MDTraj code that builds the backbone (N, CA, C; nanometers):
import mdtraj as md
import numpy as np

residues = "UNK UNK UNK UNK UNK UNK UNK UNK UNK UNK UNK UNK UNK UNK UNK UNK UNK UNK UNK UNK UNK UNK UNK UNK UNK UNK UNK UNK UNK UNK UNK UNK UNK UNK UNK UNK UNK UNK UNK UNK UNK UNK UNK UNK UNK UNK UNK UNK UNK UNK UNK UNK UNK UNK UNK UNK UNK UNK UNK UNK UNK UNK UNK UNK UNK UNK UNK UNK UNK UNK UNK UNK UNK UNK UNK UNK UNK UNK UNK UNK UNK UNK UNK UNK UNK UNK UNK UNK UNK UNK UNK UNK UNK UNK UNK UNK UNK UNK UNK UNK UNK UNK UNK UNK UNK UNK UNK UNK UNK UNK UNK UNK UNK UNK UNK UNK UNK UNK UNK UNK UNK UNK UNK UNK UNK UNK UNK UNK UNK UNK UNK UNK UNK UNK UNK UNK UNK UNK UNK UNK UNK UNK UNK UNK UNK UNK UNK UNK UNK UNK UNK UNK UNK UNK UNK UNK UNK UNK UNK UNK UNK UNK UNK UNK UNK UNK UNK UNK UNK UNK UNK UNK UNK UNK UNK UNK UNK UNK UNK UNK UNK UNK UNK UNK UNK UNK UNK UNK UNK UNK UNK UNK UNK UNK UNK UNK UNK UNK UNK".split()
xyz = np.array([
    [2.8627, 12.5679, 7.5084],
    [2.9986, 12.4691, 7.4752],
    [3.1282, 12.5685, 7.4385],
    [3.0736, 12.6864, 7.3737],
    [3.2176, 12.7533, 7.3747],
    [3.2837, 12.8066, 7.4957],
    [3.2182, 12.8305, 7.6194],
    [3.2636, 12.8660, 7.6979],
    [3.3644, 12.7215, 7.7520],
    [3.3327, 12.5889, 7.7231],
    [3.4259, 12.4851, 7.7721],
    [3.5437, 12.4766, 7.7207],
    [3.5297, 12.4893, 7.5885],
    [3.6672, 12.4866, 7.5119],
    [3.7292, 12.6303, 7.5651],
    [3.7049, 12.7243, 7.5974],
    [3.7757, 12.8419, 7.6401],
    [3.8680, 12.7914, 7.7894],
    [3.7831, 12.7353, 7.8664],
    [3.8331, 12.7179, 7.9958],
    [3.9442, 12.5893, 8.0029],
    [3.9387, 12.4936, 7.8983],
    [4.0128, 12.3748, 7.8411],
    [4.1602, 12.4241, 7.8127],
    [4.1306, 12.5325, 7.6834],
    [4.2578, 12.6180, 7.6636],
    [4.3007, 12.6726, 7.7478],
    [4.2707, 12.7327, 7.8395],
    [4.3128, 12.8117, 7.9599],
    [4.3917, 12.7364, 8.0406],
    [4.3350, 12.5956, 8.0657],
    [4.3989, 12.5189, 8.1913],
    [4.5238, 12.4631, 8.0807],
    [4.5075, 12.4338, 7.9743],
    [4.6249, 12.3735, 7.9089],
    [4.7223, 12.4742, 7.8901],
    [4.6983, 12.6399, 7.8758],
    [4.7959, 12.7535, 7.8898],
    [4.8628, 12.7342, 8.0111],
    [4.7956, 12.7481, 8.1064],
    [4.8410, 12.7566, 8.2335],
    [4.8906, 12.6100, 8.2982],
    [4.8852, 12.4930, 8.2488],
    [4.9507, 12.4047, 8.3026],
    [5.1118, 12.4030, 8.2267],
    [5.0865, 12.4336, 8.1053],
    [5.2034, 12.4371, 8.0041],
    [5.3013, 12.5755, 8.0620],
    [5.2259, 12.6334, 8.1081],
    [5.3406, 12.7596, 8.1481],
    [5.3861, 12.7256, 8.2780],
    [5.3777, 12.6488, 8.3790],
    [5.4066, 12.6005, 8.4657],
    [5.4865, 12.4842, 8.4557],
    [5.4643, 12.4295, 8.3206],
    [5.5869, 12.3060, 8.2863],
    [5.6849, 12.3610, 8.2355],
    [5.6917, 12.4501, 8.1781],
    [5.8195, 12.5791, 8.1271],
    [5.8754, 12.5981, 8.2112],
    [5.8218, 12.6649, 8.3000],
    [5.8818, 12.7737, 8.3889],
    [5.9585, 12.6791, 8.5132],
    [5.9351, 12.5577, 8.5285],
    [5.9961, 12.4661, 8.5849],
    [6.1344, 12.4591, 8.5231],
    [6.2587, 12.3926, 8.6107],
    [6.3688, 12.3660, 8.5681],
    [6.3729, 12.2224, 8.4924],
    [6.4206, 12.2050, 8.3789],
    [6.4072, 12.0859, 8.3204],
    [6.5258, 11.9800, 8.3356],
    [6.4710, 11.8833, 8.3827],
    [6.6050, 11.7939, 8.4249],
    [6.6923, 11.7159, 8.3380],
    [6.8141, 11.7192, 8.2392],
    [6.9055, 11.6413, 8.1613],
    [6.9161, 11.5149, 8.2128],
    [6.9211, 11.4397, 8.0926],
    [6.9322, 11.2944, 8.1691],
    [7.0917, 11.2718, 8.0778],
    [7.1482, 11.3761, 8.0149],
    [7.2588, 11.3372, 7.9458],
    [7.3546, 11.3934, 8.0218],
    [7.3259, 11.4581, 8.1502],
    [7.4739, 11.5338, 8.2098],
    [7.4462, 11.4722, 8.3528],
    [7.5326, 11.4952, 8.4251],
    [7.5167, 11.4260, 8.5923],
    [7.4379, 11.5506, 8.6758],
    [7.3992, 11.5252, 8.7595],
    [7.3422, 11.5959, 8.8384],
    [7.4489, 11.6522, 8.9432],
    [7.4043, 11.8057, 8.9516],
    [7.4805, 11.8630, 9.0607],
    [7.4668, 11.8425, 9.1716],
    [7.6135, 11.8105, 9.3116],
    [7.5978, 11.7560, 9.4049],
    [7.5084, 11.8557, 9.4894],
    [7.4287, 11.7757, 9.5614],
    [7.3673, 11.8383, 9.6601],
    [7.4299, 11.8962, 9.7695],
    [7.4133, 12.0385, 9.8760],
    [7.4773, 12.0516, 9.9864],
    [7.4479, 11.9833, 10.0828],
    [7.5318, 11.9450, 10.1463],
    [7.4830, 11.8376, 10.2745],
    [7.5521, 11.9414, 10.4136],
    [7.4707, 11.9236, 10.5153],
    [7.4960, 12.0057, 10.6247],
    [7.6472, 11.9702, 10.7136],
    [7.6674, 11.7887, 10.7162],
    [7.7845, 11.7895, 10.7640],
    [7.8967, 11.7976, 10.6720],
    [8.0149, 11.8079, 10.7335],
    [8.1285, 11.8147, 10.6006],
    [8.1939, 11.6769, 10.5360],
    [8.2154, 11.6820, 10.4363],
    [8.2503, 11.6027, 10.3914],
    [8.3975, 11.5571, 10.3693],
    [8.4574, 11.4561, 10.3791],
    [8.6079, 11.4208, 10.3274],
    [8.6421, 11.2996, 10.2958],
    [8.7594, 11.3223, 10.2046],
    [8.7962, 11.1923, 10.1206],
    [8.8229, 11.0594, 10.2193],
    [8.7769, 10.9375, 10.2128],
    [8.8114, 10.8564, 10.3419],
    [8.9510, 10.7922, 10.3016],
    [8.9872, 10.7861, 10.1686],
    [9.1370, 10.7561, 10.1314],
    [9.2133, 10.8327, 10.2144],
    [9.2089, 10.9739, 10.1951],
    [9.3348, 11.0799, 10.2233],
    [9.2984, 11.0837, 10.4010],
    [9.1971, 11.0632, 10.4688],
    [9.1818, 11.0239, 10.6406],
    [9.2597, 10.9118, 10.6712],
    [9.2038, 10.8209, 10.6006],
    [9.2772, 10.6771, 10.6211],
    [9.4395, 10.6831, 10.6176],
    [9.4914, 10.7294, 10.4886],
    [9.6619, 10.7533, 10.5390],
    [9.6890, 10.8730, 10.6368],
    [9.6091, 10.9423, 10.6555],
    [9.6537, 11.0584, 10.7814],
    [9.6485, 10.9783, 10.8902],
    [9.5161, 10.8402, 10.9081],
    [9.5417, 10.8058, 11.0506],
    [9.6715, 10.6746, 11.0381],
    [9.6907, 10.6468, 10.9146],
    [9.8049, 10.5650, 10.9508],
    [9.9309, 10.6143, 10.9733],
    [9.9281, 10.7317, 10.9431],
    [10.0404, 10.7930, 10.9235],
    [10.0445, 10.8259, 11.1112],
    [9.9826, 10.8761, 11.1866],
    [9.9375, 10.8780, 11.3134],
    [9.9735, 10.7766, 11.4135],
    [9.9067, 10.6342, 11.3439],
    [9.9327, 10.5680, 11.3952],
    [10.0765, 10.4874, 11.4105],
    [10.1598, 10.5090, 11.3045],
    [10.2737, 10.4955, 11.2666],
    [10.3573, 10.5517, 11.3808],
    [10.3365, 10.6977, 11.4053],
    [10.4092, 10.7568, 11.4751],
    [10.3662, 10.7337, 11.6280],
    [10.2584, 10.7106, 11.6524],
    [10.2435, 10.6596, 11.7883],
    [10.2784, 10.5404, 11.8360],
    [10.3496, 10.4304, 11.7610],
    [10.3915, 10.3021, 11.7504],
    [10.5583, 10.3510, 11.7779],
    [10.6138, 10.4426, 11.7649],
    [10.7691, 10.4799, 11.7784],
    [10.7994, 10.5075, 11.9047],
    [10.9358, 10.4741, 11.9153],
    [11.0174, 10.5311, 12.0441],
    [10.9996, 10.6809, 12.0700],
    [11.0200, 10.7397, 11.9700],
    [11.0335, 10.9040, 11.9465],
    [10.9234, 10.9690, 12.0553],
    [10.7971, 10.9169, 12.0052],
    [10.6705, 10.9547, 12.0545],
    [10.6915, 10.9490, 12.1898],
    [10.7339, 10.8159, 12.2346],
    [10.7046, 10.8155, 12.3876],
    [10.8301, 10.8775, 12.4587],
    [10.9228, 10.8744, 12.3816],
    [11.0334, 10.9917, 12.4371],
    [10.9945, 11.1042, 12.4746],
    [10.9050, 11.1873, 12.3122],
    [10.8563, 11.3252, 12.3752],
    [10.7400, 11.3075, 12.4639],
    [10.6716, 11.2375, 12.4485],
    [10.5882, 11.2503, 12.5557],
    [10.6033, 11.2365, 12.6997],
    [10.7001, 11.1670, 12.7335],
    [10.7713, 11.1696, 12.8847],
    [10.8458, 11.3051, 12.8829],
    [10.9056, 11.3598, 12.8079],
    [10.9435, 11.4781, 12.7936],
    [10.8464, 11.5963, 12.8284],
    [10.7070, 11.6150, 12.7749],
    [10.6659, 11.7065, 12.8121],
    [10.5366, 11.6647, 12.9205],
    [10.5424, 11.5576, 12.9699],
    [10.4903, 11.4955, 13.0891],
    [10.5711, 11.5741, 13.2267],
    [10.7383, 11.5454, 13.2239],
    [10.8090, 11.5680, 13.3348],
    [10.8141, 11.7389, 13.2987],
    [10.8154, 11.7860, 13.2126],
    [10.8142, 11.9677, 13.2258],
    [10.6927, 12.0074, 13.2848],
    [10.5661, 11.9513, 13.2238],
    [10.4507, 11.9241, 13.2673],
    [10.4563, 11.9727, 13.4489],
    [10.4886, 11.8637, 13.5023],
    [10.5010, 11.8344, 13.6526],
    [10.5983, 11.9211, 13.7196],
    [10.7225, 11.9439, 13.6942],
    [10.8039, 12.0054, 13.7196],
    [10.7704, 12.1833, 13.7349],
    [10.7280, 12.2020, 13.5734],
    [10.6605, 12.3324, 13.6092],
    [10.5516, 12.3656, 13.7253],
    [10.4559, 12.2812, 13.7298],
    [10.3411, 12.3180, 13.8023],
    [10.3904, 12.2936, 13.9551],
    [10.4808, 12.2053, 13.9737],
    [10.5243, 12.1981, 14.1038],
    [10.6249, 12.3357, 14.1756],
    [10.7433, 12.3640, 14.0741],
    [10.8452, 12.4287, 14.1062],
    [10.8069, 12.5741, 14.0773],
    [10.7310, 12.6163, 14.0095],
    [10.6684, 12.7443, 13.9333],
    [10.6205, 12.8194, 14.0309],
    [10.6672, 12.9785, 14.0514],
    [10.5893, 13.0890, 14.1388],
    [10.4135, 13.0164, 14.1333],
    [10.3224, 13.0310, 14.2403],
    [10.1860, 12.9832, 14.2268],
    [10.1135, 13.0912, 14.1229],
    [10.1377, 13.1721, 14.0888],
    [10.0849, 13.2813, 13.9949],
    [10.0949, 13.2199, 13.8457],
    [10.2170, 13.1532, 13.8143],
    [10.2444, 13.1067, 13.7113],
    [10.1851, 12.9450, 13.6630],
    [10.1403, 12.9226, 13.7776],
    [10.1072, 12.7395, 13.7639],
    [9.9707, 12.7486, 13.7094],
    [9.9699, 12.6476, 13.5720],
    [9.8178, 12.6391, 13.5559],
    [9.7657, 12.4976, 13.5784],
    [9.8509, 12.4312, 13.6528],
    [9.7518, 12.2921, 13.6719],
    [9.7942, 12.2448, 13.8297],
    [9.7659, 12.2340, 13.9371],
    [9.7875, 12.2252, 14.0332],
    [9.8130, 12.0758, 14.0782],
    [9.8659, 12.0652, 14.2095],
    [9.9181, 11.8833, 14.2279],
    [9.8436, 11.7826, 14.1768],
    [9.7354, 11.7537, 14.2203],
    [9.6114, 11.6617, 14.1606],
    [9.6408, 11.6266, 13.9879],
    [9.7121, 11.7284, 13.8992],
    [9.7350, 11.7554, 13.7741],
    [9.6180, 11.7191, 13.6992],
    [9.4789, 11.7603, 13.7394],
    [9.3501, 11.7320, 13.6635],
    [9.3459, 11.7650, 13.5093],
    [9.4027, 11.8700, 13.5038],
    [9.4480, 11.9195, 13.3497],
    [9.5390, 11.8041, 13.2581],
    [9.6310, 11.7800, 13.3271],
    [9.7237, 11.6886, 13.2716],
    [9.6404, 11.5193, 13.2395],
    [9.5912, 11.4701, 13.3779],
    [9.4907, 11.3632, 13.3195],
    [9.3728, 11.3936, 13.2200],
    [9.3170, 11.4936, 13.1660],
    [9.2436, 11.5429, 13.0873],
    [9.2809, 11.5140, 12.9551],
    [9.4291, 11.5796, 12.9477],
    [9.4893, 11.5497, 12.8062],
    [9.5397, 11.4579, 12.7705],
    [9.5736, 11.3580, 12.8800],
    [9.6211, 11.2543, 12.8709],
    [9.4899, 11.1501, 12.8163],
    [9.3795, 11.1601, 12.8700],
    [9.2824, 11.0875, 12.8013],
    [9.2194, 11.1066, 12.6922],
    [9.2575, 11.2735, 12.6264],
    [9.1682, 11.2986, 12.5267],
    [9.2914, 11.2551, 12.4394],
    [9.3740, 11.2666, 12.4244],
    [9.5073, 11.2035, 12.3414],
    [9.4635, 11.0393, 12.3261],
    [9.4658, 10.9811, 12.4533],
    [9.4038, 10.8346, 12.4249],
    [9.3042, 10.8064, 12.3440],
    [9.1720, 10.8962, 12.3991],
    [9.0495, 10.8865, 12.3179],
    [9.0649, 10.8749, 12.1874],
    [9.1779, 11.0024, 12.1045],
    [9.1459, 11.0048, 11.9805],
    [9.2588, 10.9128, 11.9338],
    [9.3920, 10.8551, 12.0144],
    [9.4780, 10.7225, 11.9595],
    [9.3972, 10.6018, 11.9392],
    [9.3362, 10.5876, 12.0125],
    [9.2403, 10.4226, 12.0034],
    [9.2214, 10.4260, 11.8578],
    [9.0950, 10.5044, 11.8042],
    [8.9915, 10.4984, 11.7199],
    [9.0944, 10.5158, 11.5735],
    [9.2017, 10.6038, 11.6038],
    [9.3022, 10.6198, 11.4746],
    [9.4065, 10.4873, 11.4550],
    [9.4136, 10.4098, 11.5515],
    [9.4907, 10.3055, 11.5184],
    [9.4051, 10.1974, 11.4752],
    [9.2830, 10.1720, 11.5565],
    [9.1785, 10.0731, 11.5277],
    [9.1524, 10.1311, 11.3320],
    [9.1464, 10.2317, 11.2901],
    [9.1400, 10.3024, 11.1597],
    [9.2613, 10.2309, 11.0713],
    [9.3740, 10.2271, 11.1079],
    [9.4946, 10.2021, 11.0579],
    [9.4871, 10.0409, 11.0777],
    [9.4519, 9.9603, 11.1635],
    [9.4526, 9.8326, 11.1543],
    [9.3375, 9.7952, 11.0688],
    [9.2511, 9.8488, 11.0682],
    [9.1361, 9.7991, 10.9649],
    [9.1829, 9.7899, 10.8133],
    [9.2487, 9.9455, 10.7940],
    [9.3236, 9.9382, 10.6578],
    [9.4369, 9.7913, 10.6221],
    [9.4703, 9.8093, 10.7283],
    [9.6203, 9.7179, 10.6770],
    [9.5308, 9.5712, 10.7174],
    [9.4312, 9.5222, 10.7589],
    [9.3559, 9.3849, 10.7229],
    [9.2889, 9.3977, 10.6034],
    [9.2532, 9.5207, 10.5399],
    [9.1928, 9.5015, 10.4115],
    [9.2687, 9.4975, 10.2754],
    [9.4270, 9.5495, 10.3080],
    [9.5558, 9.5053, 10.2324],
    [9.5660, 9.3575, 10.2601],
    [9.5908, 9.3183, 10.3730],
    [9.6213, 9.1655, 10.3671],
    [9.5224, 9.0728, 10.3172],
    [9.4144, 9.1344, 10.3512],
    [9.3064, 9.0619, 10.2937],
    [9.3017, 9.0318, 10.0889],
    [9.3475, 9.1671, 10.0622],
    [9.3537, 9.1645, 9.8998],
    [9.4607, 9.0936, 9.8817],
    [9.5703, 9.0906, 9.9644],
    [9.7230, 9.0155, 9.9234],
    [9.7137, 8.8598, 9.9056],
    [9.5953, 8.8155, 10.0284],
    [9.5890, 8.7131, 10.0459],
    [9.5151, 8.6504, 9.9365],
    [9.4259, 8.7376, 9.8946],
    [9.3640, 8.7113, 9.7554],
    [9.4302, 8.6949, 9.6397],
    [9.5246, 8.7760, 9.6523],
    [9.5965, 8.7487, 9.5203],
    [9.6933, 8.6494, 9.5078],
    [9.7477, 8.6217, 9.6370],
    [9.8633, 8.5269, 9.6383],
    [9.7573, 8.3890, 9.6118],
    [9.6180, 8.3694, 9.6369],
    [9.5894, 8.2456, 9.6385],
    [9.5278, 8.1989, 9.4998],
    [9.5137, 8.3232, 9.4331],
    [9.4915, 8.3082, 9.2915],
    [9.6076, 8.2567, 9.2350],
    [9.7482, 8.3173, 9.2583],
    [9.8752, 8.2841, 9.1803],
    [9.8748, 8.1947, 9.2397],
    [9.8478, 8.1269, 9.3416],
    [9.8990, 7.9400, 9.3711],
    [9.7756, 7.8557, 9.2898],
    [9.6948, 7.9137, 9.3044],
    [9.5846, 7.8230, 9.1777],
    [9.6733, 7.8246, 9.0601],
    [9.7027, 7.9386, 8.9910],
    [9.7318, 7.9235, 8.8860],
    [9.8710, 7.8694, 8.8590],
    [9.9404, 7.8607, 8.9740],
    [10.0881, 7.7788, 8.9865],
    [10.0332, 7.6661, 8.9647],
    [9.9435, 7.5979, 9.0182],
    [9.9164, 7.4440, 9.0609],
    [9.8637, 7.4082, 8.9173],
    [9.7726, 7.4867, 8.8801],
    [9.7250, 7.4341, 8.7319],
    [9.8553, 7.4463, 8.6520],
    [9.9212, 7.5196, 8.6438],
    [10.0064, 7.5218, 8.5432],
    [10.1117, 7.4381, 8.5423],
    [10.1440, 7.3629, 8.7109],
    [10.2043, 7.2560, 8.7575],
    [10.1567, 7.1128, 8.6691],
    [10.0418, 7.1027, 8.7160],
    [9.9801, 6.9981, 8.6312],
    [9.9638, 6.9915, 8.4791],
    [9.9663, 7.0808, 8.4261],
    [9.9463, 7.1008, 8.2789],
    [10.0932, 7.0307, 8.2363],
    [10.1997, 7.1292, 8.3039],
    [10.3196, 7.0690, 8.2881],
    [10.3833, 6.9182, 8.2854],
    [10.2808, 6.8636, 8.4264],
    [10.3208, 6.7485, 8.4573],
    [10.2373, 6.6236, 8.3233],
    [10.1159, 6.6613, 8.3032],
    [10.0508, 6.6029, 8.2052],
    [10.1493, 6.6044, 8.0642],
    [10.1818, 6.7137, 8.0436],
    [10.2742, 6.7320, 7.9013],
    [10.3970, 6.6357, 7.9102],
    [10.4703, 6.6610, 8.0016],
    [10.5768, 6.5692, 8.0361],
    [10.5556, 6.4217, 8.0182],
    [10.4561, 6.3720, 8.0766],
    [10.3863, 6.2373, 8.1006],
    [10.3531, 6.1594, 7.9267],
    [10.3141, 6.2957, 7.8735],
    [10.2701, 6.2766, 7.7031],
    [10.3851, 6.2552, 7.6430],
    [10.5079, 6.3222, 7.6588],
    [10.6241, 6.3388, 7.6037],
    [10.6878, 6.2002, 7.6461],
    [10.7162, 6.1527, 7.7482],
    [10.7622, 6.0460, 7.8020],
    [10.6784, 5.9131, 7.7441],
    [10.5554, 5.9299, 7.7247],
    [10.4995, 5.8318, 7.6198],
    [10.5290, 5.8202, 7.4996],
    [10.5051, 5.9327, 7.4535],
    [10.5590, 5.9469, 7.3074],
    [10.6971, 5.8958, 7.2618],
    [10.7977, 5.9044, 7.3460],
    [10.9306, 5.9111, 7.3793],
    [10.9564, 5.7401, 7.3520],
    [10.8632, 5.6904, 7.4269],
    [10.8952, 5.5361, 7.4224],
    [10.8655, 5.4697, 7.2836],
    [10.7761, 5.5455, 7.2253],
    [10.7586, 5.4880, 7.0595],
    [10.8450, 5.5371, 6.9777],
    [10.9400, 5.6233, 6.9976],
    [11.0022, 5.6955, 6.9085],
    [11.1856, 5.6080, 6.9139],
    [11.2483, 5.5727, 6.8194],
    [11.3612, 5.5488, 6.8117],
    [11.4694, 5.6481, 6.8782],
    [11.5327, 5.6024, 6.9571],
    [11.6461, 5.6789, 7.0400],
    [11.7788, 5.6576, 6.9648],
    [11.9067, 5.7176, 7.0122],
    [11.9894, 5.7286, 6.9414],
    [12.0708, 5.6145, 6.9672],
    [12.0529, 5.5581, 7.1359],
    [12.0843, 5.4311, 7.1488],
    [12.0249, 5.2869, 7.1053],
    [11.9345, 5.3248, 7.0850],
    [11.8749, 5.2052, 6.9952],
    [11.9002, 5.1905, 6.8657],
    [11.8833, 5.3050, 6.8111],
    [11.9522, 5.3023, 6.6599],
    [12.1053, 5.2417, 6.6527],
    [12.1688, 5.2746, 6.7300],
    [12.3104, 5.2451, 6.7531],
    [12.3491, 5.0922, 6.7771],
    [12.2488, 5.0528, 6.8562],
    [12.2628, 4.9025, 6.8871],
    [12.1800, 4.8264, 6.7482],
    [12.1096, 4.8881, 6.7189],
    [12.0470, 4.7809, 6.5648],
    [12.1512, 4.8086, 6.4783],
    [12.2512, 4.9208, 6.4534],
    [12.3063, 4.9087, 6.3484],
    [12.4039, 4.8195, 6.3480],
    [12.4790, 4.8089, 6.5026],
    [12.5833, 4.7246, 6.5631],
    [12.5435, 4.5777, 6.5354],
    [12.4282, 4.5567, 6.5581],
    [12.3740, 4.4216, 6.5084],
    [12.3647, 4.3800, 6.3651],
    [12.3408, 4.4701, 6.2432],
    [12.3162, 4.4346, 6.1439],
    [12.4546, 4.4547, 6.0666],
    [12.5546, 4.5291, 6.1358],
    [12.7191, 4.5216, 6.0659],
    [12.7558, 4.3887, 6.1256],
    [12.7348, 4.3399, 6.2665],
    [12.7680, 4.1745, 6.2778],
    [12.7276, 4.1075, 6.1999],
    [12.5783, 4.1138, 6.1608],
    [12.5045, 4.0152, 6.0959],
    [12.6048, 4.0261, 5.9266],
    [12.5966, 4.1221, 5.8800],
    [12.7147, 4.1535, 5.7675],
    [12.8168, 4.0770, 5.7635],
    [12.8904, 4.1140, 5.8440],
    [13.0296, 4.0557, 5.8703],
    [13.0292, 3.9128, 5.8591],
    [12.9317, 3.8618, 5.9520],
    [12.9189, 3.7075, 5.9672],
    [12.9013, 3.6717, 5.8312],
    [12.7934, 3.7053, 5.7609],
    [12.7764, 3.6341, 5.6052],
    [12.8971, 3.6572, 5.5524],
    [12.9707, 3.7762, 5.5594],
    [13.0661, 3.8077, 5.4268],
    [13.1675, 3.6688, 5.4810],
    [13.2247, 3.6544, 5.6176],
    [13.2961, 3.5410, 5.6200],
    [13.2696, 3.4300, 5.6318],
    [13.1432, 3.3930, 5.6155],
    [13.0870, 3.2378, 5.5708],
    [13.0766, 3.2380, 5.4269],
    [13.1070, 3.3452, 5.3361],
    [13.0924, 3.2964, 5.1857],
    [13.2193, 3.3184, 5.1489],
    [13.2062, 3.3033, 4.9831],
    [13.3505, 3.3250, 4.9166],
    [13.4008, 3.4799, 4.9336],
    [13.5685, 3.4715, 4.8969],
    [13.6318, 3.6064, 4.9185],
    [13.5462, 3.6976, 4.7887],
    [13.4924, 3.6386, 4.6821],
    [13.4841, 3.7300, 4.5709],
    [13.3428, 3.7936, 4.6055],
    [13.2651, 3.7570, 4.6686],
    [13.1258, 3.8271, 4.7420],
    [13.1485, 3.9324, 4.8107],
    [13.1081, 4.0261, 4.7869],
    [13.1152, 4.1713, 4.8981],
    [12.9826, 4.1594, 4.9824],
    [12.9815, 4.2628, 5.0936],
    [12.8655, 4.2946, 5.1456],
    [12.7340, 4.3109, 5.0890],
    [12.7406, 4.4130, 5.0147],
    [12.6468, 4.4766, 4.9112],
    [12.6363, 4.3925, 4.7994],
    [12.5107, 4.3832, 4.7121],
    [12.5162, 4.3204, 4.5936],
    [12.6181, 4.3917, 4.4940],
    [12.6247, 4.5520, 4.5121],
    [12.6964, 4.5555, 4.3750],
    [12.8644, 4.5306, 4.3935],
    [12.8883, 4.5004, 4.5301],
    [13.0369, 4.4421, 4.5507],
    [13.0767, 4.2758, 4.5016],
    [12.9324, 4.2340, 4.4604],
    [12.9582, 4.0736, 4.4150],
    [12.9772, 4.0765, 4.2760],
    [13.0269, 3.9192, 4.2675],
    [13.0563, 3.8960, 4.1353],
    [12.9199, 3.9256, 4.0011],
    [12.9922, 3.8813, 3.8735],
    [12.8707, 3.8880, 3.8019],
    [12.8035, 3.7765, 3.8001],
    [12.8535, 3.6685, 3.8747],
    [12.7818, 3.5464, 3.8273],
    [12.6360, 3.5302, 3.9078],
    [12.5708, 3.4097, 3.8980],
    [12.4522, 3.4100, 3.9458],
    [12.4705, 3.3511, 4.1067],
    [12.4147, 3.4247, 4.1953],
    [12.4237, 3.3638, 4.3352],
    [12.3469, 3.2484, 4.3707],
    [12.4023, 3.1568, 4.4360],
    [12.3177, 3.0539, 4.4851],
    [12.1360, 3.0737, 4.5970],
    [12.1887, 3.1969, 4.6211],
    [12.0658, 3.2540, 4.6829],
    [11.9698, 3.3030, 4.6046],
    [12.0201, 3.3293, 4.4785],
    [11.9009, 3.3634, 4.4364],
    [11.7864, 3.2857, 4.3150],
    [11.8080, 3.1708, 4.3486],
    [11.7279, 3.1082, 4.3171],
    [11.5691, 3.0870, 4.3725],
])
top = md.Topology()
chain = top.add_chain()
for i, resn in enumerate(residues, 1):
    res = top.add_residue(resn, chain, resSeq=i)
    for name in ("N", "CA", "C"):
        top.add_atom(name, md.element.get_by_symbol(name[0]), res)
traj = md.Trajectory(xyz[None], top)
C-alpha cells in the first residue's frame, strides 16, 4: 500500500508541475493578436484610397496625361535611335502596361462603387426613417388640430358673445321703451315703488 501512495503523490506532483509550467490564460485581459502569414490592412483606409484613385481616373486630367504619355511613348520608340528604343513597333510593352493599368483600375472602381452604394443605402434608410417620423408627426398634428376644432365648436367665440350681447342690449332697450320713464334698465335704476311684475 505504501508504494501505491508514493506513486500517486509522484503523479500529482508531476501533473502539478506541468500545469504550473504551462502559461496561464487570463480572462480579464484580451489575447495578444496572432501573427498571420498574409499582410493585414485597414479596409477603411484602403477603401478611401480606392475612391481617390477612382475619382482621379474619372477626370479629364487623367485622360490628358494618359494621352500625353502614350504619344511620347510612341514618338520615342519610332523616332529615337535604335539603341535607345525600349519598345519596338508592335508596342507590346505599351499594350502590357495599358492592360495592367486597366486590370488594376477596374477593381478599384468597383470597390469605390460598392462603398458609394453602401453610403447610398445608409442615406436612403435614414431618409426613410425621417419620412416615417415626419408622416407620424403630421398625422399627430392633424389629429390635434381636429380635436382643437371640435373643442372650439363648443367654446364661445368672440363673435358669438358679441352677437349675444347685442341681442341682450336690444331686448333691454325694448323693455325700457315699453315701460314708464321712471324705470331704468337695471333694478337699481328703478323707483322704490312696487313693480307690477314683482307679483
